[in-house]
MARDO-9292 format. One record per residue (C-alpha): x, y, z negated; residue in one letter. Coordinates in Angstrom, 1 decimal. Layout:
% residues N
NODE      x      y      z residu
NODE      X      Y      Z      a
...
//
This chain:
% residues 304
NODE      x      y      z residu
NODE  -32.3   80.2  -70.9      m
NODE  -33.2   83.7  -71.9      n
NODE  -32.9   85.5  -68.3      s
NODE  -35.3   82.2  -67.0      k
NODE  -37.7   83.5  -69.2      k
NODE  -38.0   87.2  -68.1      a
NODE  -37.9   86.4  -64.4      k
NODE  -40.7   84.0  -65.4      d
NODE  -42.5   86.5  -66.4      k
NODE  -44.4   88.1  -63.2      v
NODE  -44.7   85.3  -60.9      l
NODE  -48.0   86.4  -59.5      l
NODE  -48.3   88.6  -56.0      p
NODE  -50.0   92.3  -57.3      p
NODE  -53.1   91.9  -55.3      w
NODE  -53.4   88.1  -57.7      q
NODE  -52.7   90.1  -60.2      d
NODE  -55.7   92.4  -59.5      f
NODE  -58.1   90.4  -58.9      i
NODE  -57.2   88.3  -62.6      a
NODE  -57.8   92.2  -64.6      g
NODE  -60.6   92.3  -62.8      c
NODE  -62.1   89.0  -63.5      t
NODE  -60.8   89.2  -67.3      a
NODE  -63.0   92.7  -67.3      g
NODE  -66.2   90.7  -66.1      a
NODE  -66.2   88.1  -68.3      v
NODE  -65.7   89.9  -71.1      s
NODE  -67.7   92.6  -70.7      k
NODE  -70.6   90.2  -70.1      t
NODE  -70.0   88.2  -73.2      i
NODE  -70.0   90.9  -75.5      t
NODE  -72.8   92.5  -73.8      s
NODE  -74.9   92.2  -76.9      p
NODE  -72.6   94.2  -78.4      l
NODE  -72.8   97.2  -76.4      y
NODE  -76.9   96.8  -75.7      v
NODE  -76.8   97.0  -79.6      v
NODE  -74.4  100.1  -80.1      k
NODE  -76.9  101.6  -77.4      n
NODE  -79.9  100.8  -79.1      v
NODE  -78.4  101.9  -82.9      v
NODE  -77.0  105.6  -80.5      l
NODE  -81.3  106.1  -79.8      i
NODE  -82.7  105.7  -82.9      q
NODE  -79.9  107.7  -85.2      s
NODE  -79.0  110.9  -85.5      s
NODE  -75.5  110.6  -86.4      k
NODE  -72.7  110.5  -84.4      p
NODE  -71.7  106.5  -83.3      l
NODE  -68.8  107.0  -85.5      s
NODE  -70.8  107.5  -88.3      e
NODE  -73.1  104.8  -88.1      v
NODE  -72.5  102.1  -90.4      g
NODE  -71.8   98.1  -90.1      l
NODE  -75.4   96.7  -92.2      r
NODE  -77.4   99.4  -89.5      n
NODE  -75.6   97.7  -86.6      t
NODE  -76.5   94.2  -88.0      l
NODE  -79.5   95.0  -88.6      r
NODE  -80.7   96.4  -85.1      t
NODE  -79.1   93.0  -83.2      f
NODE  -82.4   91.4  -85.4      q
NODE  -84.9   93.9  -84.1      q
NODE  -84.0   94.0  -80.5      v
NODE  -83.9   90.0  -80.2      y
NODE  -87.5   90.2  -82.0      t
NODE  -89.0   93.2  -80.2      e
NODE  -87.5   92.4  -76.8      r
NODE  -86.2   88.6  -76.4      g
NODE  -83.1   87.4  -75.3      f
NODE  -82.2   88.7  -72.1      l
NODE  -82.7   92.3  -73.7      a
NODE  -79.1   91.1  -74.6      f
NODE  -77.9   91.5  -71.3      w
NODE  -80.2   94.4  -69.7      k
NODE  -77.5   96.9  -67.6      g
NODE  -74.9   94.5  -68.1      n
NODE  -74.1   94.3  -64.1      a
NODE  -73.8   98.5  -64.0      l
NODE  -71.6   98.5  -67.1      t
NODE  -69.3   95.4  -65.6      v
NODE  -68.9   97.3  -61.8      l
NODE  -67.4  100.1  -64.0      k
NODE  -64.9   97.8  -66.3      t
NODE  -63.7   95.8  -63.2      i
NODE  -61.4   98.9  -61.5      p
NODE  -60.2   99.8  -64.8      y
NODE  -59.3   96.8  -66.5      s
NODE  -57.9   95.5  -62.9      g
NODE  -55.7   98.6  -62.7      i
NODE  -54.6   97.9  -66.1      k
NODE  -53.7   94.6  -65.7      f
NODE  -52.0   95.4  -62.5      l
NODE  -49.9   98.5  -64.1      a
NODE  -48.4   96.4  -67.1      y
NODE  -47.3   94.0  -65.2      d
NODE  -45.6   96.3  -62.0      q
NODE  -44.1   98.7  -65.3      l
NODE  -43.1   96.1  -67.1      r
NODE  -41.3   93.8  -64.3      f
NODE  -39.3   97.2  -64.6      h
NODE  -38.7   97.5  -66.9      y
NODE  -38.9   94.7  -69.7      l
NODE  -36.8   92.1  -67.1      i
NODE  -33.7   94.1  -67.2      p
NODE  -33.7   93.4  -71.1      d
NODE  -35.5   90.2  -71.4      g
NODE  -32.6   88.5  -73.2      n
NODE  -33.8   91.2  -76.1      n
NODE  -36.6   91.2  -78.5      n
NODE  -36.7   94.1  -80.2      e
NODE  -36.2   96.4  -76.5      h
NODE  -38.6   94.5  -75.2      a
NODE  -41.8   94.8  -77.7      y
NODE  -40.4   98.7  -77.0      k
NODE  -41.2   98.4  -73.9      k
NODE  -44.3   96.7  -73.3      s
NODE  -45.8   99.7  -75.4      f
NODE  -44.0  102.1  -72.8      i
NODE  -45.6   99.9  -70.1      a
NODE  -49.0   99.7  -72.4      g
NODE  -48.7  103.7  -72.3      c
NODE  -48.3  104.1  -68.6      g
NODE  -51.5  101.7  -67.7      a
NODE  -53.7  103.1  -69.8      g
NODE  -52.4  106.7  -68.0      l
NODE  -52.7  105.3  -65.1      i
NODE  -55.9  103.4  -65.0      a
NODE  -57.5  106.0  -67.0      s
NODE  -56.5  109.1  -64.5      i
NODE  -57.6  106.5  -61.4      l
NODE  -61.3  105.4  -62.7      t
NODE  -62.4  108.6  -64.9      n
NODE  -64.0  109.7  -61.5      p
NODE  -65.6  106.9  -61.8      l
NODE  -67.3  106.9  -65.4      w
NODE  -68.2  110.6  -64.8      l
NODE  -70.7  109.2  -61.8      i
NODE  -72.0  107.0  -63.7      k
NODE  -73.2  109.3  -66.6      q
NODE  -74.0  111.7  -64.1      n
NODE  -76.0  109.4  -61.9      a
NODE  -78.4  108.3  -65.0      a
NODE  -79.1  111.5  -66.1      l
NODE  -79.9  112.6  -62.7      i
NODE  -82.3  109.6  -62.7      e
NODE  -83.8  110.2  -66.4      k
NODE  -84.7  113.4  -65.5      e
NODE  -86.2  112.1  -62.0      g
NODE  -84.4  114.2  -59.7      l
NODE  -83.4  111.9  -57.5      h
NODE  -84.8  108.2  -56.3      q
NODE  -82.6  105.1  -57.2      s
NODE  -81.5  105.0  -53.7      r
NODE  -78.7  107.0  -52.9      g
NODE  -78.0  108.1  -55.7      l
NODE  -74.5  107.3  -56.3      i
NODE  -73.8  109.5  -52.8      l
NODE  -76.2  112.8  -54.6      h
NODE  -74.5  112.4  -57.5      t
NODE  -71.2  112.9  -55.6      c
NODE  -72.8  115.9  -54.0      k
NODE  -74.0  117.1  -56.9      t
NODE  -71.0  117.6  -59.4      m
NODE  -68.8  118.5  -55.5      l
NODE  -71.6  121.4  -55.4      a
NODE  -71.3  122.4  -58.8      r
NODE  -68.1  121.8  -60.1      g
NODE  -65.6  120.6  -57.1      g
NODE  -63.2  118.5  -57.4      i
NODE  -62.1  119.0  -60.7      s
NODE  -65.9  118.3  -62.0      s
NODE  -65.3  114.3  -61.0      f
NODE  -62.2  114.9  -63.9      y
NODE  -63.6  116.5  -66.2      r
NODE  -62.7  115.1  -69.8      g
NODE  -59.9  113.4  -68.6      m
NODE  -57.3  114.4  -71.5      a
NODE  -59.1  113.8  -74.0      i
NODE  -59.5  110.5  -72.5      n
NODE  -56.2  110.1  -71.3      v
NODE  -55.1  111.0  -75.0      a
NODE  -57.2  108.0  -76.5      g
NODE  -56.4  105.1  -73.8      s
NODE  -52.7  106.0  -74.0      v
NODE  -52.0  105.1  -77.3      p
NODE  -54.7  102.6  -77.8      y
NODE  -53.5  100.5  -74.2      e
NODE  -49.5  100.9  -75.6      g
NODE  -50.3   99.5  -79.0      m
NODE  -52.8   96.4  -77.8      l
NODE  -49.5   95.2  -74.7      f
NODE  -47.2   95.8  -77.9      m
NODE  -49.1   93.9  -80.5      s
NODE  -50.7   91.2  -78.1      y
NODE  -46.7   90.0  -77.1      s
NODE  -45.2   90.4  -80.3      a
NODE  -48.4   88.1  -82.0      i
NODE  -48.0   85.9  -79.0      k
NODE  -44.0   85.2  -79.7      s
NODE  -44.3   84.2  -83.0      w
NODE  -45.7   80.0  -81.2      w
NODE  -43.3   79.0  -78.8      p
NODE  -44.4   78.7  -75.2      q
NODE  -45.7   76.0  -74.8      q
NODE  -47.9   76.4  -77.8      e
NODE  -49.4   79.4  -76.5      r
NODE  -53.2   78.3  -76.1      g
NODE  -56.4   79.5  -75.9      i
NODE  -56.2   79.5  -79.6      g
NODE  -52.8   81.4  -80.3      v
NODE  -54.3   84.3  -77.5      q
NODE  -57.7   84.4  -79.3      l
NODE  -55.5   85.0  -82.5      t
NODE  -53.5   87.1  -80.8      a
NODE  -56.0   89.1  -79.2      g
NODE  -58.2   89.9  -82.3      l
NODE  -55.0   91.5  -84.0      v
NODE  -54.2   93.4  -81.5      a
NODE  -57.6   94.2  -80.4      g
NODE  -58.0   95.9  -84.4      a
NODE  -54.5   97.2  -84.6      v
NODE  -55.1   99.6  -81.2      a
NODE  -58.4  100.3  -82.1      q
NODE  -57.5  101.3  -85.5      t
NODE  -55.0  104.1  -84.2      v
NODE  -56.8  105.3  -81.6      s
NODE  -60.3  105.4  -83.8      h
NODE  -59.5  109.2  -84.1      p
NODE  -59.7  110.1  -80.3      f
NODE  -63.3  108.4  -80.0      h
NODE  -64.5  110.1  -83.0      v
NODE  -62.9  113.8  -81.8      l
NODE  -64.6  112.3  -77.8      k
NODE  -68.0  111.8  -79.2      e
NODE  -68.5  115.3  -81.7      r
NODE  -67.3  117.0  -78.2      m
NODE  -70.1  114.8  -76.4      k
NODE  -72.5  118.7  -75.0      g
NODE  -69.7  120.6  -75.8      t
NODE  -67.7  121.5  -72.4      d
NODE  -66.1  124.5  -74.2      r
NODE  -64.8  122.4  -77.1      s
NODE  -60.9  121.4  -77.8      y
NODE  -60.2  118.8  -79.3      a
NODE  -58.0  120.5  -82.0      f
NODE  -60.7  122.8  -83.1      s
NODE  -63.5  120.0  -83.0      v
NODE  -60.2  117.8  -85.1      a
NODE  -59.4  120.5  -87.9      a
NODE  -63.5  121.3  -88.2      k
NODE  -63.8  117.2  -89.1      i
NODE  -60.7  117.5  -91.5      v
NODE  -61.6  120.8  -92.9      k
NODE  -65.3  119.3  -94.0      s
NODE  -64.5  115.6  -94.1      d
NODE  -60.7  115.6  -94.6      g
NODE  -58.2  113.2  -92.5      l
NODE  -60.7  110.1  -93.9      l
NODE  -63.5  112.0  -91.6      g
NODE  -61.1  110.8  -88.7      l
NODE  -61.8  107.0  -89.1      y
NODE  -65.4  107.4  -90.4      k
NODE  -67.0  104.3  -88.4      g
NODE  -63.8  102.4  -88.0      t
NODE  -65.3   99.4  -89.1      l
NODE  -68.2   99.3  -86.7      g
NODE  -66.2   99.8  -84.2      s
NODE  -63.4   96.9  -84.7      l
NODE  -67.1   94.4  -84.9      v
NODE  -67.6   96.1  -81.1      k
NODE  -64.4   95.9  -79.9      s
NODE  -62.3   93.7  -80.8      t
NODE  -64.0   90.1  -79.3      p
NODE  -64.4   92.4  -76.2      y
NODE  -60.2   92.6  -76.3      i
NODE  -59.7   88.9  -77.9      a
NODE  -62.3   88.2  -74.6      l
NODE  -60.5   89.9  -72.4      q
NODE  -56.5   88.5  -72.6      f
NODE  -58.4   85.2  -73.1      i
NODE  -59.7   85.2  -69.4      a
NODE  -56.8   87.8  -67.8      y
NODE  -54.7   84.1  -69.0      e
NODE  -56.6   81.7  -67.9      q
NODE  -56.6   83.2  -64.4      c
NODE  -53.4   83.5  -64.1      v
NODE  -52.6   80.4  -65.2      t
NODE  -55.5   79.0  -62.4      l
NODE  -53.8   81.6  -59.3      l
NODE  -50.4   80.2  -59.9      k
NODE  -51.7   76.4  -60.3      n
NODE  -53.7   77.0  -57.0      v
NODE  -50.8   79.3  -54.6      q
NODE  -53.2   81.1  -52.8      i
NODE  -51.0   82.2  -49.9      g
NODE  -48.0   82.8  -52.0      f
NODE  -44.8   80.5  -53.5      p
NODE  -44.1   79.9  -57.0      r
NODE  -40.7   82.4  -57.4      d
NODE  -37.5   80.8  -56.3      k
NODE  -34.8   79.8  -59.5      e
NODE  -31.6   80.8  -59.4      t
//
């Protein structure tokens, strides 16, 4: 029985797994777009880093955006955000399942090892997705800056941005800041997938519906965000300081605010990120179920 469950963990071909991950990223990011629009407004209006903006100020901004800009303003810029999210989400879920197939399946009858290897697979997925998509995030950031300064029109902006980056810093300019991104993504994704798998396992297989997926996603998102929050604080403090090192920035924060300074703004981050994570897992699970049922060109794995 246990060996059969272990075998059934991976049923989708890689390209379908990638599609499910991309769909999950697009759906969850679209639904939670209002949270990120409000986040950007708060950043513009506040002189503090995002990690230090309080929850009350964030909630007050929701009403301000709706009153001044209307309902559709909550989805302004969502198309570009989704285009950034899709490849990371698709690669993350694909990498996790491929790593899980090699690391989890042989010991599928051992729950203790399964959780450990789920964490390892999540860390690996975060590492792979961060490395492969880091250039996309930098291109987007630089394109927005070039467009804002009026240095180039929207048409052909991406190509112009890539040429500019290559001229200024060569290939390395596409991987600037990758170390801190990877340092945050690896523990985040590891804790996320391990927590999600562990919480789901509390329910029998036949009872793991949307309610269980929502619960597991919310708790896993909260755990992962709390663990990795110091990396987000460091990332924000390092913006605009190309020659700053993470250790020196962290030392300054601890010296001025103590260890708790690395966790400033945790509650606000949880409010923004946990709904996105929960919806992402729900969308992914539902998409996987759909693809299994329609069986697009691929038969289900044979039982032995």
